[in-house]
C-alpha positions as a Markdown table, in Angstrom:
| # | Residue | x | y | z |
|---|---|---|---|---|
| 1 | Met | 81.3 | -39.9 | 2.6 |
| 2 | Glu | 80.4 | -43.7 | 3.7 |
| 3 | Glu | 84.4 | -43.6 | 4.7 |
| 4 | Val | 83.9 | -40.6 | 6.8 |
| 5 | Glu | 80.7 | -42.2 | 8.4 |
| 6 | Arg | 82.8 | -45.1 | 9.2 |
| 7 | Ala | 85.5 | -43.4 | 10.6 |
| 8 | Thr | 83.4 | -41.3 | 12.8 |
| 9 | Leu | 81.6 | -44.7 | 14.1 |
| 10 | Glu | 85.0 | -45.8 | 14.8 |
| 11 | Ala | 86.0 | -43.1 | 16.8 |
| 12 | Ser | 82.8 | -42.7 | 18.7 |
| 13 | Arg | 83.4 | -46.5 | 19.5 |
| 14 | Trp | 86.9 | -45.6 | 20.8 |
| 15 | Met | 85.7 | -43.0 | 23.1 |
| 16 | Ala | 82.7 | -44.8 | 24.6 |
| 17 | Leu | 79.9 | -42.5 | 22.8 |
| 18 | Lys | 76.6 | -44.3 | 22.6 |
| 19 | Val | 75.2 | -43.6 | 19.0 |
| 20 | Ile | 71.3 | -43.3 | 19.7 |
| 21 | Arg | 70.2 | -42.0 | 16.1 |
| 22 | Arg | 71.7 | -42.3 | 12.4 |
| 23 | Glu | 69.6 | -40.9 | 9.8 |
| 24 | Arg | 70.4 | -40.8 | 6.2 |
| 25 | Glu | 69.3 | -38.2 | 3.5 |
| 26 | His | 70.5 | -38.1 | 0.0 |
| 27 | Asn | 73.7 | -35.9 | 0.7 |
| 28 | Lys | 73.5 | -36.1 | 4.4 |
| 29 | Ile | 74.1 | -38.4 | 7.4 |
| 30 | Glu | 73.1 | -37.3 | 11.0 |
| 31 | Leu | 74.2 | -39.0 | 13.9 |
| 32 | Thr | 73.2 | -38.4 | 17.4 |
| 33 | Ala | 75.3 | -39.9 | 20.5 |
| 34 | Val | 75.3 | -39.3 | 24.2 |
| 35 | Thr | 77.6 | -39.8 | 27.1 |
| 36 | Arg | 76.5 | -39.1 | 30.8 |
| 37 | Val | 76.7 | -35.4 | 30.6 |
| 38 | His | 76.9 | -34.4 | 26.6 |
| 39 | Thr | 74.6 | -35.0 | 23.8 |
| 40 | Ile | 76.5 | -34.6 | 20.6 |
| 41 | Tyr | 75.0 | -34.1 | 17.2 |
| 42 | Ile | 77.2 | -35.0 | 14.2 |
| 43 | Thr | 76.4 | -33.8 | 10.4 |
| 44 | Leu | 78.4 | -35.2 | 7.7 |
| 45 | Glu | 77.6 | -33.6 | 4.3 |
| 46 | Arg | 78.5 | -34.6 | 0.7 |
| 47 | Leu | 79.8 | -31.4 | -1.1 |
| 48 | Thr | 81.9 | -33.0 | -3.8 |
| 49 | Pro | 82.5 | -36.7 | -4.5 |
| 50 | Thr | 85.7 | -36.4 | -2.6 |
| 51 | Leu | 84.7 | -33.3 | 0.0 |
| 52 | Thr | 82.6 | -34.2 | 3.0 |
| 53 | Arg | 81.8 | -31.4 | 5.4 |
| 54 | Met | 81.8 | -32.6 | 9.3 |
| 55 | Ser | 79.9 | -30.5 | 11.8 |
| 56 | Val | 80.0 | -31.7 | 15.5 |
| 57 | Asn | 77.9 | -29.9 | 18.0 |
| 58 | Ala | 78.6 | -31.2 | 21.6 |
| 59 | Lys | 76.1 | -29.9 | 24.1 |
| 60 | Arg | 76.3 | -30.1 | 28.0 |
| 61 | Gly | 72.8 | -29.7 | 28.9 |
| 62 | Phe | 70.5 | -27.1 | 27.2 |
| 63 | Val | 72.9 | -24.2 | 27.2 |
| 64 | Phe | 76.4 | -24.9 | 27.1 |
| 65 | Lys | 78.4 | -26.0 | 23.8 |
| 66 | Asp | 81.7 | -27.9 | 24.8 |
| 67 | Lys | 84.1 | -27.0 | 21.8 |
| 68 | Asn | 87.0 | -29.1 | 23.0 |
| 69 | Thr | 84.7 | -32.5 | 22.9 |
| 70 | Ala | 83.8 | -31.4 | 19.5 |
| 71 | Phe | 87.2 | -31.0 | 18.3 |
| 72 | Glu | 88.4 | -34.3 | 19.9 |
| 73 | Ile | 85.7 | -35.9 | 17.9 |
| 74 | Ile | 86.8 | -34.7 | 14.7 |
| 75 | Tyr | 90.3 | -35.6 | 15.6 |
| 76 | Gln | 89.7 | -39.1 | 16.5 |
| 77 | Ser | 87.6 | -39.3 | 13.1 |
| 78 | Glu | 90.7 | -37.9 | 11.4 |
| 79 | Ile | 92.8 | -40.6 | 13.0 |
| 80 | Ala | 90.6 | -43.2 | 12.1 |
| 81 | Leu | 90.3 | -42.3 | 8.5 |
| 82 | Met | 94.0 | -42.0 | 8.1 |
| 83 | Gly | 94.2 | -45.5 | 9.3 |
| 84 | Phe | 91.7 | -46.7 | 6.9 |
| 85 | Ala | 93.4 | -45.2 | 4.2 |
| 86 | Arg | 96.6 | -47.1 | 5.3 |
| 87 | Gly | 94.7 | -50.2 | 5.5 |
| 88 | Asn | 95.4 | -50.9 | 9.2 |
| 89 | Glu | 92.5 | -50.3 | 11.6 |
| 90 | Tyr | 93.5 | -49.4 | 15.3 |
| 91 | Gln | 92.2 | -51.8 | 17.7 |
| 92 | Ala | 91.1 | -49.9 | 20.9 |
| 93 | Gln | 93.0 | -51.2 | 24.3 |
| 94 | Pro | 90.7 | -51.4 | 27.2 |
| 95 | Gly | 90.9 | -48.2 | 29.2 |
| 96 | Ser | 92.4 | -46.0 | 26.3 |
| 97 | Ala | 90.7 | -44.1 | 23.9 |
| 98 | Arg | 93.8 | -42.7 | 21.9 |
| 99 | Pro | 95.1 | -44.6 | 19.3 |
| 100 | Pro | 99.0 | -44.9 | 19.8 |
| 101 | Ser | 101.1 | -42.0 | 18.1 |
């Protein structure tokens, strides 16, 4: 779960999300991040020693959920996690949120 948390934080940095809260419980980590228009709630939950459930809820205002933003956060976290597994961390270039293909 620590690797997934690290990848999520790295992806958040790539996308210029400001993480304002980070809370740990026994098998759960909750992150809250903000942008100019979104509040993003990320939950990481250890299901087994090798399986972590990731839940992302991106809200725009009080009512609207932004599924595309939530998907992009999961996608970017996956890219970061794969980079860590290969041993080569991606260094984001200014003005570029996406890692090279």
